[in-house]
N, C-alpha and C positions, 0 to 999 in steps of 0.2 A: 652716367655716373651713378645714379641710384641702382641700376642693374648690377653694377660692379660691387657695390656695397652689399646688396642682397646676396649675390653669389658668394662673396667672402664669408658672410655670416652663415650661410647655408653650409659651406664647406667646413667652417669651424664647428658647427653643430654636429656634422657627420663625424668629424674627428673625435669630438667629445663623446659621442655615442659609441664609437668603436672602442675608445679607451675604456669607457665604463663597462661595456659588454665583455671585453677581455678580462678586466679586473673581477667582474662577477663570475666568469667561468673559472678563473684561477682560484678564487675563494671557495667556490663550490667543489672544485677538484681537490683542494687542500683538505677541506672538511671531510669529504667522502673518502679520501685516501686514508686518513687516520681511522675512520670508521671501518673501512675494509680491512685494514691491518689488525685492528682490535678484534673484529669478528672472526677474521681468518685465524688468528692465533688461538682464540677461544675454541673455535670448531676443531682445529687441528689437535690442540692439547686435550680438549675435553672428550672428543670421540675416541681418542687413542686410549683413554683410561676407562671408557664406558663398558660395563659388563654386567652380567646378572648379579655378581657379588656385591656391586655397589648398592643394590636395592635389597639385599638379603643378609648382609653381614654388618656387624657393628664396626665403629671406628677403631682402628687398630693402634697398638703401640708402635713406636718407631721400629722399622725394619721388618714388620710383619704385614701380611696381606689382610685386607679387610674391606669394609664398605662404608656406606653412609646411612644405614638403616635408621639408627636412633636419631640423628639430626633431621632426617626427612620427616619421620613421624612426629618429632618434637615441633618442627615448623608447622606441620599440618594442625597439630593441637593448638598451638598459639594463634595461628591464623583463624581457625574456626572460633576460638574463644573471643578474639578481637571482633570478628564479624557479628557474633551473637550479642556482644555488649554494645558495639558502636552503631550497628545498623538501625535498631529501633530508635535510639536516641537521635540519630541523624535524620531519619524519616519523620519523626514527630516534630523536630525543630524546623525542618524544611516545610512541613505541612502547615505549621503555624504561620510561618512568614509568608507563605504563598496564599493561604486561604483565610486566615483569621486576622493577621496583623500586617498585611502587606504594606500599609502606609504608616504604621505605628512607629513611635520613636524607639521602642524596645527592639523592634525588628531591625531598625537601622544600626543600633548598637550591636546586636547579635551578628549582623552581616559583617560589620567592621572587624569584630573579634574573630569571626570565622575566616575572613580573608587573611588575618594575621597568622592564624593557626595553619592555614594552607601553605604558607611560605616559611613557617618557623622551622629552624633546624631540628632534626629528630633528636639530636643529642640533648637539646634543651628539654624536650619532653621526657627523655629517659632520666635526666637529672631530677626533674620535678617528681616523677613517680618514685624515684629512689628516696627522696626526702619524705614523701607522704606515705609510702608503703613499705619499702625495703628497710629503711632505718628503724621505724617503729616495730616492725615484725622481727628484726634482728637477723634476717637472712634473706638471700635471694630466693625467688620462687617463680613458678610458671604463672601464678595469678598476677604478679606484678608485671611480667612480660606481656600477658594478654591485655591488661588494662592499658599499658603504655602504647601498644599497637592500636587499641581501640581509640585512644585519643587521636591517633593519626587517621583513623578511618572516619571519624565523625565529621570533620569539616568537608571531606570529599562528598560524603553522602548528603550532607546538608545542602551543599551548593547544587548538586545535580537534582535532588528532589525538588528544591525550590524552582529551579529553572524549568524542569519538565512540567511541573504543575502550573507554572505561569503560562506555559505555551498551550495549555488546554483551553479551547475556546469558551468564552463566557456563555455562549448560547447553550452549551450543554448543561451548565449549572442552572441557567434560567429555565430550561425545559424541565429539569428535575424539580425545581422549586414550584413550577406551575402545576404539577400534579401532586403537590403536598409532601414531597420527599424531604425529610429533615436534612439539615446541612451535613451532619455526620455521615448519614447514609449516602448523600450526594458525593461526598469526598471518597468514601470507600468503594462505592459501586460504579461511580462515573469517572471521577478524576483519576483515581488510582489505576483503573483499567486503561484509560487513555494514555497515561504516562508510564505504564508498567515497563515498557522496553527501556526507556531512558533511565528509570530508577534502578533497574537491574544492572544496566551499564555502569551507573555510578558505583554500585557495590563492587562490580568486577574491577573497575579502575582503582578503587580503594585497596582491594586485595593485591593488585599489581604493585601498588605503591609500597605496601608493607612487606612484600615478599623478600626484598633484599635489605631490609633494615638491620644494621649491625650495631650501631652506637646505642640505639634505644635498648637493645637486649643485653648489651654488656653491663648496663647499669641496673638491670631488673632481674632477668632470668639467668644471667651469666652463662654457664655451660655445664654439661655433664657428660663425661666420657662414656658412661655406662647407660644401659637401657633404663629409662624412667618415664613413667606417665603420671607421676605424683606432682600435681600442680602446687603443692605446698613446699616444694623443694626445687633446687636448681634443675633446669631441664635443658637438654641439648637443642640446638637450632642450626639450620644449615648456614645462614650468613655468618654466625659466630665461628662455626667450625672452619668455614672457608678462610675467615680472617686469621685464625690461629694457625691453620695448616699452611697457608701461603707464606706466613712469616717464619716458619720453621726451616731449619737447614736440611731436613730430610726429604729426599727426592720422592719417596712414596707418598708422604703427606702432601707435598706440592702437587703431585699428580691427582690426588683425590680432591684437592682444592679446585683445580681446573675443571674436573668433572662436576663438582658441585656447582660451580659458576655456570657451567653449561646447562645444568638442570634448571636453575633459577631463570636463566635467560629464555629457555624454551617455554617455561611456565608462563612468564610474563608475556611472551609473544603469543601464546595460545589465548591468554586472557584478553589481550588487545584485539586479536582477530575476532574473538567472540563478541567483544563489546561493539566493534564496528559492524558486525553482522546484525546484532540486535538493533543498533541505531538505524541501519538500512531497512530492516523489517518494520520498525516503528514508523518510518517515513512512508513506506509503501501502504501500510494499513491506515 
């Protein structure tokens, strides 16, 4: 009798395991299927419109040929500005929390706020910068767009910097202290060098995050159909151009929107691969 009960329980567990396995495979196939469809459409539509003119000509009016030179350059300007503003702030904040105030109450508050910013919708950041910069200035500008993107960069850099510095063995700090090295030099010459790969990875991940931000820039830098590198005026950006061209009824604009989406996707892919390579290099060293 006990053998029969054990056999029935075992067969029931096998049935449950088979059902769970099938459901897991179905869910995986469902998710991957949509991913393949999206990427397939993006590659097909994007590569069909990819040409040298995309990188050398300005955005065209409806019915004319053109490219995406001004939004590509505008996106590069805004991204570089955001990294220049956000990276030092993020590294300094992460350094404080990892090296000086690891167990302070202030660090706990900053971590909590940083976690909120990591998951905050970008449109909220754009609306905030609109209120504090665009409205007082009376016009949209590249400065506002760069600051808005910098706000998105900071929490990513803060988290990665703190995590990477926390992983540095305390024995390295103690060895530097034993030879009389000041704490600031210990951080710069020992801790930063040990955590360099992870910190650079954090910056790359932050760039990947802001590469496709549209809502933030709609509230700050808006758009400019013409060539402009004036940061005190509206400036073109690739995500906003994709948004506007994709909603238009013109086929040539829609084709450029697909091509721009492909460019952003390949850029983010390249940044992700580089970040993973840096992480692997840091582990080996």
